[in-house]
KEFIPA-475690 format. One record per residue: residue in one letter; x, z, y negated of N, C-alpha, C, O, CB in turn. Coordinates in steps of 0.2 Angstrom, whole numbers. Glycine has a CB too. Example, Ala and Ser with C-alpha at 12.3 -4.5 7.8 and 13.67 -1.06 7.14 Angstrom:
R   aa     n_u     n_w     n_v    ca_u    ca_w    ca_v     c_u     c_w     c_v     o_u     o_w     o_v    cb_u    cb_w    cb_v
R    A      66      39      28      62      39      22      66      39      16      71      42      17      57      45      22
R    S      64      35      11      68      36       5      64      39       0      67      40      -6      70      29       3
This chain:
R   aa     n_u     n_w     n_v    ca_u    ca_w    ca_v     c_u     c_w     c_v     o_u     o_w     o_v    cb_u    cb_w    cb_v
R    M     611     217    -347     608     210    -354     615     207    -354     621     208    -356     605     214    -364
R    I     613     201    -352     618     194    -355     620     193    -362     617     193    -367     613     187    -354
R    S     626     193    -362     629     193    -368     628     185    -370     626     181    -366     637     195    -368
R    I     628     184    -377     628     179    -380     632     175    -379     628     170    -377     627     180    -386
R    S     639     174    -377     643     170    -376     641     167    -370     640     161    -369     648     173    -375
R    R     639     174    -363     638     169    -357     631     165    -358     632     159    -355     636     174    -351
R    Q     624     166    -363     621     163    -362     622     156    -364     619     151    -362     617     165    -364
R    C     627     157    -370     628     151    -372     632     144    -367     631     138    -367     632     152    -377
R    K     635     148    -363     640     144    -360     634     143    -352     634     137    -349     650     149    -359
R    L     629     147    -349     624     143    -346     622     137    -347     621     133    -343     620     146    -347
R    L     619     137    -355     614     133    -359     618     127    -360     615     122    -361     610     137    -366
R    G     626     126    -360     627     121    -362     629     122    -371     632     117    -374     622     117    -360
R    L     628     127    -373     629     128    -381     635     131    -382     637     135    -377     624     133    -384
R    S     640     129    -388     642     130    -391     642     136    -396     637     134    -399     643     126    -391
R    R     644     142    -398     643     146    -402     641     146    -408     637     149    -411     647     149    -402
R    A     645     141    -410     643     138    -418     635     135    -418     630     137    -423     650     129    -419
R    S     635     132    -413     625     128    -412     622     133    -410     617     132    -407     623     121    -406
R    Y     623     140    -409     618     146    -407     618     149    -414     613     153    -415     622     153    -400
R    Y     622     148    -420     621     153    -425     621     149    -429     622     150    -435     626     158    -427
R    Y     618     141    -426     621     135    -433     614     137    -438     610     139    -434     620     124    -430
R    R     612     139    -446     610     139    -449     609     132    -455     613     127    -453     612     144    -450
R    L     607     131    -460     607     126    -466     614     129    -469     615     134    -471     600     127    -471
R    E     618     126    -470     626     128    -474     624     129    -479     629     130    -483     631     123    -475
R    R     618     129    -484     618     129    -491     608     130    -491     605     127    -487     622     120    -495
R    D     605     134    -497     596     131    -498     595     125    -501     595     122    -506     592     136    -505
R    D     594     122    -493     592     115    -495     584     116    -492     581     113    -488     598     108    -489
R    S     581     121    -495     573     122    -492     568     116    -495     563     116    -493     570     130    -493
R    Y     570     112    -500     565     107    -501     566     102    -499     561      98    -498     565     106    -507
R    N     574      98    -497     575      95    -494     572      93    -486     571      87    -483     578      96    -496
R    L     572     101    -485     570     102    -476     562      99    -479     560      93    -478     569     115    -472
R    Q     557     103    -482     552     101    -480     549      93    -483     544      91    -483     549     106    -482
R    L     555      90    -486     552      86    -488     554      78    -481     551      73    -480     555      87    -496
R    M     559      81    -479     560      78    -472     556      78    -465     556      74    -461     566      81    -471
R    N     553      86    -465     547      87    -461     542      82    -462     539      79    -457     544      93    -463
R    L     539      82    -470     536      78    -472     536      70    -470     531      66    -470     537      80    -476
R    L     543      68    -469     544      62    -467     543      61    -459     540      57    -456     552      61    -469
R    D     546      67    -458     546      65    -449     538      66    -448     537      62    -444     553      72    -442
R    E     532      68    -449     526      67    -447     522      61    -451     517      60    -449     523      73    -448
R    Q     525      58    -457     522      52    -457     524      45    -453     521      41    -450     522      51    -463
R    F     531      47    -454     534      41    -448     532      40    -441     532      35    -438     540      41    -446
R    T     531      48    -438     527      48    -432     521      43    -432     521      38    -428     525      54    -430
R    R     516      45    -437     511      41    -439     510      35    -440     504      32    -438     509      43    -442
R    T     515      31    -442     515      26    -444     523      25    -447     527      26    -452     508      26    -450
R    P     525      23    -439     533      18    -441     534      12    -445     540      11    -448     536      13    -434
R    F     530      10    -446     533       3    -450     531       7    -458     528       3    -461     528      -6    -447
R    Y     532      13    -460     532      14    -467     537      13    -467     540      17    -463     529      19    -471
R    G     542      10    -472     548      10    -477     549      14    -482     545      18    -485     548       5    -479
R    V     555      14    -484     557      19    -490     552      20    -495     549      26    -496     565      17    -494
R    R     549      13    -500     545      14    -504     538      16    -503     534      17    -507     545       8    -507
R    R     535      16    -498     529      16    -494     528      24    -494     523      27    -495     530      12    -485
R    M     534      27    -492     537      34    -491     535      36    -497     530      40    -498     546      36    -489
R    T     540      34    -501     541      37    -511     534      37    -512     531      42    -514     546      31    -519
R    A     529      30    -511     523      30    -515     519      38    -511     518      43    -515     518      20    -514
R    L     517      38    -503     515      43    -502     516      50    -503     511      54    -502     514      41    -499
R    L     523      52    -504     523      60    -507     523      59    -516     521      63    -519     531      65    -504
R    N     525      54    -518     522      55    -525     515      57    -526     513      61    -530     522      50    -528
R    R     511      54    -521     503      54    -523     501      60    -519     495      61    -519     499      47    -520
R    Q     506      65    -516     506      71    -513     508      77    -518     508      83    -517     511      70    -508
R    G     510      75    -524     513      80    -527     522      79    -530     525      80    -535     512      85    -522
R    H     522      75    -523     530      78    -524     535      72    -526     537      67    -523     534      82    -515
R    L     538      73    -534     537      68    -537     547      65    -536     551      64    -540     533      71    -545
R    V     548      64    -531     554      60    -529     556      52    -531     551      48    -533     554      60    -522
R    N     561      51    -530     561      45    -531     565      40    -524     566      43    -519     565      44    -539
R    L     566      33    -525     567      30    -521     574      33    -517     574      34    -511     567      24    -523
R    K     579      33    -521     586      36    -518     585      42    -514     588      43    -508     590      38    -524
R    R     582      46    -516     581      53    -513     579      51    -507     584      51    -503     576      59    -518
R    I     574      49    -505     569      48    -499     574      42    -497     576      44    -492     560      47    -501
R    R     577      37    -498     583      33    -493     588      36    -492     591      33    -487     586      27    -496
R    R     591      41    -494     595      46    -491     593      53    -485     596      56    -481     597      49    -497
R    L     587      53    -487     585      58    -482     581      53    -474     580      56    -469     578      63    -487
R    M     580      48    -475     578      43    -470     585      41    -467     586      39    -461     574      37    -474
R    R     589      41    -471     596      39    -468     600      47    -462     604      47    -458     602      37    -476
R    V     597      51    -466     601      57    -462     597      59    -456     599      63    -453     603      64    -467
R    M     590      56    -455     586      57    -450     588      52    -445     588      53    -439     578      57    -452
R    G     590      45    -447     590      40    -442     584      37    -443     582      33    -438     590      43    -436
R    L     580      37    -449     573      33    -448     574      27    -451     576      26    -457     566      37    -452
R    E     572      22    -447     569      14    -449     564      11    -449     562       9    -444     571      10    -446
R    A     562      10    -453     555       7    -453     554      -1    -451     558      -5    -454     552       8    -461
R    I     550      -2    -445     550      -8    -442     548     -14    -442     546     -17    -437     549      -7    -438
R    Y     550     -17    -450     548     -21    -453     555     -26    -452     560     -23    -450     545     -19    -460
R    P     554     -32    -452     562     -38    -451     565     -35    -459     562     -34    -464     560     -50    -449
R    K     571     -35    -459     574     -35    -463     580     -39    -463     583     -41    -458     575     -30    -465
R    P     581     -42    -470     587     -48    -471     595     -42    -469     597     -37    -470     585     -51    -482
R    R     597     -48    -467     605     -47    -466     610     -44    -473     613     -48    -476     607     -55    -465
R    L     611     -39    -473     615     -37    -478     621     -34    -474     623     -29    -476     612     -32    -484
R    S     625     -35    -469     630     -33    -469     634     -40    -466     632     -46    -464     628     -26    -464
R    I     640     -37    -467     647     -42    -464     646     -43    -456     645     -38    -453     656     -39    -467
R    S     647     -49    -454     648     -51    -449     655     -47    -447     653     -42    -443     648     -57    -449
R    S     661     -47    -447     665     -45    -446     665     -36    -446     668     -33    -442     669     -48    -449
R    Q     661     -33    -450     662     -27    -448     655     -25    -442     656     -20    -439     662     -22    -456
R    E     651     -27    -442     646     -27    -437     648     -26    -429     653     -29    -427     642     -33    -438
R    H     644     -21    -425     647     -22    -419     646     -28    -415     644     -33    -417     646     -16    -415
R    K     649     -28    -409     647     -33    -404     640     -34    -403     637     -29    -403     649     -32    -398
R    R     637     -38    -402     629     -41    -401     628     -41    -396     633     -43    -393     627     -47    -405
R    Y     624     -39    -391     622     -39    -388     615     -39    -385     611     -35    -386     626     -36    -388
R    P     612     -44    -380     604     -47    -380     599     -43    -379     599     -37    -377     604     -51    -374
R    Y     594     -45    -381     588     -42    -378     585     -43    -372     581     -47    -373     583     -42    -381
R    L     587     -40    -367     585     -42    -360     577     -43    -357     575     -46    -352     589     -36    -356
R    L     576     -39    -361     568     -37    -357     561     -42    -358     555     -41    -355     565     -28    -360
R    R     564     -48    -364     557     -51    -367     557     -56    -360     562     -59    -358     559     -56    -377
R    D     549     -55    -356     546     -57    -353     549     -56    -346     548     -58    -340     546     -63    -356
R    L     553     -52    -348     555     -48    -339     550     -42    -337     548     -38    -341     565     -43    -340
R    V     547     -43    -330     543     -41    -326     546     -34    -325     552     -33    -323     542     -46    -319
R    I     543     -28    -326     547     -22    -323     543     -19    -319     538     -16    -321     550     -16    -328
R    D     545     -20    -311     540     -18    -307     542     -11    -303     538      -8    -300     539     -23    -302
R    R     548     -10    -303     552      -5    -298     555       2    -304     555       0    -310     559      -9    -294
R    P     557       7    -301     561      12    -305     567      11    -303     569       8    -298     560      20    -303
R    D     571      12    -308     578      11    -311     579       3    -312     584       1    -310     584      15    -305
R    Q     576      -1    -314     576      -6    -314     578      -7    -323     580     -13    -325     571      -8    -310
R    V     576      -2    -327     577      -1    -332     576       6    -336     572      10    -335     572      -6    -334
R    W     581       8    -340     581      13    -343     583      12    -349     587       7    -350     585      17    -341
R    C     580      15    -354     581      15    -362     582      24    -365     581      29    -363     572      11    -365
R    A     585      21    -370     587      28    -374     585      28    -381     583      23    -384     596      28    -376
R    D     584      35    -384     583      34    -392     583      41    -395     581      45    -391     574      30    -393
R    I     586      44    -400     586      48    -404     581      49    -408     578      45    -410     591      47    -407
R    T     581      56    -409     574      56    -415     577      64    -417     581      67    -414     563      57    -410
R    Y     573      65    -424     575      72    -428     569      77    -425     564      75    -422     574      72    -437
R    I     570      83    -426     567      89    -421     568      94    -427     573      95    -429     571      92    -413
R    R     562      96    -430     563     100    -436     563     108    -432     560     110    -427     557      98    -443
R    M     567     111    -438     567     119    -436     565     124    -440     565     122    -446     574     121    -434
R    L     564     130    -440     560     136    -445     568     132    -451     567     127    -455     560     149    -441
R    Y     574     136    -450     578     135    -454     582     130    -454     588     130    -455     581     140    -454
R    G     580     122    -453     585     116    -452     582     112    -447     576     111    -445     594     118    -450
R    F     589     108    -444     586     102    -440     590     101    -433     596     103    -433     587      95    -445
R    L     590      99    -429     592      94    -423     591      88    -422     586      85    -425     591      96    -418
R    Y     594      85    -419     592      78    -416     593      77    -409     598      78    -406     597      72    -418
R    L     587      75    -407     586      75    -400     587      68    -397     585      63    -400     581      78    -398
R    V     591      67    -390     592      58    -388     589      61    -380     591      66    -377     604      54    -388
R    A     584      56    -378     580      56    -372     583      50    -368     585      45    -371     572      56    -373
R    I     583      51    -362     586      44    -359     578      43    -352     577      47    -348     597      45    -356
R    M     574      36    -355     568      37    -350     570      31    -346     574      26    -347     560      37    -353
R    D     565      33    -339     566      25    -335     559      24    -336     554      28    -337     568      24    -326
R    W     561      14    -338     554      12    -340     547      11    -337     542      12    -341     555       6    -341
R    F     548      10    -328     543       9    -327     538      16    -327     532      16    -330     545       7    -321
R    S     542      21    -322     539      28    -323     538      32    -327     536      38    -325     541      30    -321
R    R     540      31    -335     541      35    -338     544      42    -337     542      46    -340     537      35    -341
R    Y     550      44    -332     552      48    -331     558      50    -336     562      46    -336     552      47    -327
R    V     560      55    -338     562      58    -342     570      59    -338     570      65    -335     557      64    -344
R    L     576      55    -336     583      57    -334     584      62    -335     584      67    -331     587      54    -335
R    A     587      63    -345     590      66    -347     588      67    -354     584      63    -357     594      65    -346
R    W     590      73    -357     590      74    -363     595      80    -365     596      85    -362     584      75    -365
R    E     596      78    -373     602      83    -376     600      84    -383     597      80    -387     610      78    -376
R    I     603      89    -384     603      90    -394     607      91    -398     612      93    -395     599      95    -397
R    S     608      90    -403     614      91    -406     612      94    -413     606      93    -415     619      85    -406
R    T     617      97    -419     613      98    -422     618      93    -429     619      94    -436     612     106    -421
R    T     621      87    -424     624      81    -428     623      74    -426     621      73    -420     632      81    -429
R    L     624      72    -430     622      64    -425     628      59    -424     629      54    -427     615      58    -429
R    D     631      63    -417     639      62    -416     636      58    -409     631      58    -407     646      71    -415
R    T     642      55    -405     641      50    -399     641      55    -394     637      55    -389     647      43    -397
R    A     646      60    -395     647      64    -388     640      68    -386     640      69    -379     652      70    -390
R    F     634      70    -390     630      73    -387     625      65    -380     623      66    -375     625      77    -394
R    C     626      59    -384     622      54    -379     624      52    -376     621      47    -373     618      49    -381
R    V     633      54    -375     639      53    -367     635      56    -365     631      53    -363     647      54    -366
R    R     633      65    -364     632      69    -362     626      67    -358     626      68    -352     631      72    -366
R    A     621      65    -361     614      65    -358     615      58    -354     611      58    -350     608      64    -364
R    L     619      54    -353     621      47    -350     623      50    -344     619      50    -340     627      43    -354
R    E     628      53    -343     633      56    -338     626      59    -334     625      58    -328     639      62    -342
R    K     622      64    -339     616      70    -334     613      63    -329     613      61    -323     608      76    -340
R    A     610      60    -334     605      53    -332     609      49    -325     607      49    -319     607      45    -341
R    L     614      47    -326     621      44    -321     621      49    -314     622      47    -308     630      43    -325
R    G     619      55    -315     622      60    -308     615      59    -303     616      60    -297     622      70    -311
R    I     609      56    -308     603      56    -304     602      49    -300     602      49    -294     597      57    -309
R    S     602      42    -305     604      38    -302     607      33    -307     611      34    -312     598      35    -298
R    K     606      25    -305     607      22    -309     603      16    -311     599      14    -307     612      21    -309
R    P     603      12    -317     600       6    -317     603       1    -318     608       1    -320     594       6    -320
R    D     599      -5    -318     600     -11    -318     603     -13    -325     608     -16    -325     595     -15    -315
R    I     599     -11    -329     598     -13    -339     597      -6    -341     595      -1    -338     589     -19    -343
R    F     601      -7    -347     601       0    -350     599      -4    -356     603      -8    -357     608       6    -349
R    N     594      -2    -360     591      -5    -367     591       1    -372     588       7    -371     583      -8    -365
R    T     593       0    -377     594       3    -383     593       0    -389     592      -6    -389     601       6    -383
R    D     591       5    -396     592       1    -401     600       0    -404     605       1    -401     588       4    -406
R    Q     600      -2    -411     608      -5    -413     611       3    -415     614       2    -420     610     -12    -421
R    G     610       8    -414     612      13    -418     619      14    -416     621      13    -410     608      19    -418
R    V     622      17    -422     628      18    -419     632      22    -413     638      22    -411     630      20    -423
R    Q     627      26    -411     631      29    -405     629      26    -399     633      27    -394     629      36    -405
R    F     623      22    -399     624      18    -393     627      11    -393     627       7    -388     618      17    -392
R    T     630       9    -399     635       4    -401     642       5    -400     647       1    -399     634       1    -408
R    S     644      13    -399     651      15    -399     653      11    -393     650       8    -389     652      24    -398
R    V     660      12    -394     666       9    -390     663      14    -382     660      13    -377     675      11    -393
R    E     666      19    -384     663      25    -378     656      26    -375     656      29    -369     663      32    -381
R    F     651      24    -378     644      23    -376     646      15    -371     645      14    -365     637      22    -383
R    I     648      12    -373     648       5    -369     650       3    -365     648      -1    -361     650       1    -371
R    R     657       7    -365     660       7    -360     661      10    -354     664       8    -350     664       7    -361
R    Y     657      19    -354     654      20    -350     647      17    -344     645      19    -338     655      23    -352
R    L     644      13    -349     639       9    -347     641       3    -342     639       2    -336     636       6    -355
R    Q     648      -3    -345     650      -7    -342     654      -5    -338     657      -9    -334     652     -11    -345
R    D     657       0    -336     661       3    -330     657       5    -324     659       5    -319     665      10    -331
R    T     652       6    -326     648       7    -321     643       3    -318     639       6    -314     645      13    -322
R    G     643      -5    -320     641     -10    -317     634     -10    -320     629     -13    -317     641     -11    -310
R    I     632      -8    -326     626      -7    -329     626     -15    -335     630     -17    -337     626       2    -334
R    R     621     -17    -335     619     -24    -341     618     -19    -348     613     -15    -349     610     -30    -338
R    V     621     -20    -351     617     -18    -359     613     -25    -363     614     -31    -363     625     -17    -365
R    S     607     -21    -365     603     -25    -370     599     -21    -374     596     -16    -373     599     -29    -366
R    M     600     -25    -381     598     -20    -389     593     -23    -390     593     -29    -389     602     -19    -395
R    D     587     -18    -394     584     -21    -399     586     -24    -406     590     -23    -409     582     -16    -399
R    G     580     -31    -408     583     -31    -413     582     -26    -416     579     -21    -415     583     -34    -415
R    R     586     -28    -425     586     -22    -430     579     -22    -432     575     -27    -431     592     -23    -437
R    G     577     -16    -435     570     -14    -436     563     -14    -432     558     -11    -434     569     -18    -441
R    R     564     -18    -424     561     -20    -421     559     -13    -416     561     -13    -410     564     -26    -419
R    V     557      -9    -417     557      -1    -415     552      -4    -407     554      -2    -401     552       5    -423
R    Y     547      -9    -408     542     -10    -403     546     -13    -396     543     -12    -391     537     -15    -406
R    D     552     -15    -397     557     -16    -393     557     -12    -387     556     -14    -381     561     -15    -397
R    N     558      -6    -391     558       1    -385     553       4    -387     552       9    -391     565       7    -386
R    I     548       2    -384     540       5    -386     541      12    -382     540      17    -385     532      -1    -383
R    F     542      11    -375     539      17    -373     544      23    -376     540      28    -377     537      18    -366
R    V     549      23    -376     554      32    -378     551      31    -386     554      35    -390     566      32    -377
R    E     547      28    -390     543      30    -396     538      31    -393     541      36    -391     542      25    -403
R    R     533      32    -391     529      33    -388     527      41    -384     523      45    -385     529      28    -383
R    L     535      42    -380     538      50    -380     540      53    -385     539      59    -384     545      51    -376
R    W     541      52    -391     544      56    -395     537      56    -399     537      61    -402     551      55    -397
R    R     533      53    -401     525      55    -402     523      59    -398     520      63    -401     520      50    -402
R    T     522      61    -392     519      65    -388     525      70    -387     523      76    -385     517      61    -382
R    V     531      70    -389     534      77    -389     532      82    -394     531      88    -394     541      77    -389
R    K     533      76    -400     532      81    -405     525      84    -406     524      90    -407     534      78    -411
R    Y     520      79    -406     511      81    -406     511      89    -401     509      94    -402     504      73    -402
R    E     514      86    -395     512      94    -389     518      98    -390     517     104    -388     511      93    -379
R    E     523      97    -393     527     104    -391     529     105    -398     526     110    -401     535     102    -385
R    V     533     102    -403     538     102    -408     534     106    -414     536     110    -417     540      93    -409
R    Y     527     101    -414     523     103    -422     519     109    -421     515     113    -425     517      95    -424
R    L     521     110    -414     517     117    -412     520     125    -411     519     131    -408     513     116    -404
R    H     527     121    -414     533     129    -413     537     127    -417     540     122    -417     538     130    -406
R    D     537     131    -422     544     134    -426     549     138    -425     549     144    -427     543     135    -431
R    Y     555     133    -423     560     135    -418     565     139    -422     566     136    -428     564     129    -414
R    P     567     145    -422     570     149    -426     579     150    -426     583     153    -431     567     155    -425
R    M     580     147    -420     585     143    -420     587     139    -414     583     139    -409     590     147    -422
R    V     593     136    -412     595     128    -407     594     133    -399     591     130    -395     607     123    -409
R    L     595     139    -398     592     142    -391     586     140    -390     583     137    -385     592     149    -392
R    E     583     143    -396     574     143    -396     570     136    -394     565     135    -390     572     144    -403
R    A     574     130    -398     574     125    -397     574     123    -391     569     121    -389     578     124    -400
R    R     580     123    -388     583     120    -381     578     124    -375     576     121    -370     592     122    -380
R    N     576     132    -377     570     134    -371     566     128    -371     565     125    -366     566     141    -372
R    G     563     128    -378     556     126    -376     553     119    -375     548     117    -373     552     129    -381
R    L     561     114    -377     561     108    -375     561     107    -369     557     104    -366     565     105    -378
R    T     567     111    -365     567     113    -356     561     112    -353     559     109    -348     569     119    -354
R    R     556     118    -358     549     121    -352     545     113    -353     542     110    -348     542     130    -356
R    Y     545     110    -360     540     105    -359     543      99    -358     538      95    -357     537     105    -365
R    F     549      96    -356     550      91    -351     549      91    -343     548      86    -340     557      91    -352
R    L     550      98    -341     546      99    -336     542      96    -334     543      92    -330     545     103    -334
R    F     534      99    -339     530     100    -339     529      92    -340     525      89    -336     527     105    -343
R    Y     532      89    -344     529      81    -345     532      78    -338     528      74    -335     533      77    -352
R    N     538      80    -335     541      74    -330     534      75    -323     531      71    -320     552      76    -326
R    R     533      83    -321     530      86    -315     524      86    -317     521      83    -312     533      93    -314
R    E     520      88    -322     514      89    -323     508      84    -330     502      83    -330     515      96    -324
R    R     512      83    -332     506      78    -336     505      72    -334     510      68    -334     507      76    -343
R    L     498      71    -332     497      65    -329     496      59    -334     494      61    -339     491      66    -324
R    H     497      52    -333     498      46    -338     493      40    -333     494      38    -327     509      44    -339
R    S     486      40    -340     482      35    -338     486      29    -336     485      26    -331     476      34    -342
R    S     492      26    -340     496      21    -338     498      21    -330     497      16    -325     502      21    -342
R    L     500      28    -329     500      28    -320     498      29    -316     500      30    -310     502      30    -318
R    G     491      29    -319     486      27    -312     487      36    -311     489      38    -306     489      21    -304
R    N     484      41    -317     484      46    -318     489      51    -314     488      56    -312     479      48    -317
R    R     495      47    -313     501      51    -309     506      51    -314     506      48    -320     504      47    -301
R    T     509      56    -311     516      61    -316     522      56    -315     523      52    -311     518      71    -313
R    P     526      57    -318     532      52    -321     537      53    -315     542      50    -315     536      53    -331
R    H     536      60    -310     540      63    -306     539      60    -301     543      57    -298     539      69    -305
R    E     529      59    -299     528      56    -293     530      49    -294     534      47    -290     521      57    -291
R    V     528      45    -298     532      36    -296     539      36    -299     541      30    -299     527      28    -302
R    Y     544      40    -300     550      40    -301     552      40    -294     554      35    -291     553      46    -305
R    F     551      46    -290     553      47    -285     547      45    -278     546      47    -272     556      54    -286
R    K     543      40    -281     540      36    -274     535      42    -272     533      40    -267     546      34    -267
R    Q     534      47    -273     528      52    -270     521      50    -269     518      47    -274     527      57    -273
R    P     519      53    -263     511      50    -265     505      56    -269     504      62    -267     508      49    -257
R    V     501      52    -273     498      56    -275     493      61    -273     489      60    -268     496      54    -278
R    P     494      68    -276     490      75    -272     483      73    -271     480      70    -276     490      81    -277
R    L     479      73    -266     473      73    -264     470      81    -265     472      87    -263     472      70    -257
R    N     462      79    -270     459      84    -270     458      87    -264     460      84    -260     454      83    -273
R    P     454      93    -262     451      96    -258     446      90    -253     446      88    -247     448     102    -262
R    R     442      87    -258     436      83    -256     439      77    -255     436      74    -250     431      83    -261
R    Q     442      73    -257     447      70    -257     448      68    -248     447      63    -244     453      73    -260
R    A     453      75    -248     458      76    -241     452      76    -236     453      73    -231     464      84    -240
R    S     446      80    -236     441      81    -230     439      75    -231     442      73    -226     435      87    -231
R    Q     436      67    -233     435      61    -231     441      58    -229     440      54    -225     433      57    -235
R    T     446      59    -230     451      54    -228     454      58    -220     458      56    -216     458      54    -235
R    M     452      63    -221     453      66    -212     446      63    -209     447      59    -204     453      75    -211
R    H     442      64    -211     437      63    -207     436      54    -205     434      52    -200     431      67    -210
R    Q     439      51    -211     441      43    -208     445      42    -204     443      38    -200     444      38    -212
R    I     450      45    -203     455      46    -199     452      48    -193     452      45    -188     460      49    -202
R    H     450      54    -193     448      56    -187     441      58    -185     440      64    -185     451      61    -184
R    P     437      54    -184     430      55    -185     426      62    -182     422      66    -184     427      49    -183
R    T     429      62    -175     425      71    -174     430      78    -177     429      83    -175     425      72    -163
R    F     434      77    -180     439      83    -183     436      87    -184     437      93    -182     444      82    -188
R    L     430      86    -190     426      91    -195     421      92    -192     417      96    -195     424      88    -202
R    S     418      89    -184     411      90    -182     411      94    -179     406      97    -176     407      86    -178
């Protein structure tokens, strides 16, 4: 039997993450966060006021302050435009949105990244994924119990071990605007592109990915521990990349499009193709 220490080492987990639980009894907040996550997946344009009103209608007597705090913990931000409330000198360096009117017609032209909330039976995680825009291929992903920069950089390192994009697009989250993350991109010669604040549709394909991952994997399982969450997501992303057909890709898989593989023919198509190429072959 493999020891817990060895399992953590093989999976790239710390032992602290393996034994992760909520540090205090916060089950009601966790219930609210799960409801917020499900609603936000359906209606990403709902802000704090609408979320609060909706939960009140469902019998949860919560106020704006509480919902605002929970949504901040989850990293949720509605897509409607917001007034500028930050002082310019305190903001990160701004990078332009480079994808407007850009024709994306090949793999590795544009990559994107985003973070989402992943619920568990006794707590929650954050998931970051890096995806190729053209093929929808998920190049790398990582999970963390905190919203730090390190797990985003680890995902980036994994992705760059496969290839390199011309442009890397993200939102303006603190993880992606950090000096460490930006320097990694610039040192590799990648152009940085960032969405406008509150404009989730600038990064629409990764938002669709989150909806797919949650409805087809996360909401169907209550991961009891981080290890189970990692194993479940590992299986799902393998399925998503190599088996799940996308109508927008001509019923091909992201793996086939990203690596420019021919579409497998079914037996009838194969016979017809062979007959067209070699008319006497089947006679």
